[in-house]
C-alpha atoms as one frame of an Amber mdcrd trajectory, in Angstrom:
protein
  -0.014  -0.085   0.014   1.569   3.255  -0.912   1.547   6.532   1.203  -0.735
   8.047  -1.138  -3.486   5.693  -0.826  -2.738   5.467   3.126  -3.432   9.307
   3.092  -6.255   9.076   0.689  -7.957   6.594   3.018  -7.433   8.670   6.057
  -9.001  11.688   4.635 -12.015   9.629   3.477 -12.129   8.128   7.014 -11.820
  11.708   8.588 -14.612  13.074   6.087 -17.060  10.139   7.016 -16.530  10.805
  10.728 -17.141  14.538  10.444 -20.299  13.986   8.545 -21.743  11.342  10.558
 -20.830  12.582  14.191 -23.055  15.690  14.605 -26.272  13.963  13.447 -25.757
  10.800  15.027 -26.985  11.439  18.478 -27.648  14.415  20.781 -25.251  15.837
  23.433 -25.489  14.288  26.710 -24.049  11.061  28.339 -21.567   8.924  26.334
 -22.735   5.683  24.793 -20.886   2.467  25.144 -18.445   3.017  22.329 -17.547
   6.428  23.783 -17.264   5.218  27.323 -14.862   2.518  26.069 -12.684   5.080
  24.353 -12.637   7.142  27.568 -11.695   4.264  29.597  -8.961   3.269  27.205
  -7.495   6.676  26.973  -7.660   7.120  30.856  -5.643   3.837  31.331  -2.806
   4.820  28.949  -0.467   6.182  31.472
């Protein structure tokens, strides 16, 4: 896989994330996936 294709894939993933995120759920408590990300981040020490 070339660096160009990696960059293109990363850009496409970021665009999908930005389009999907605001409409996916209202503000408030984190859902299961967000909680897992938070816990993983906090345990990174």
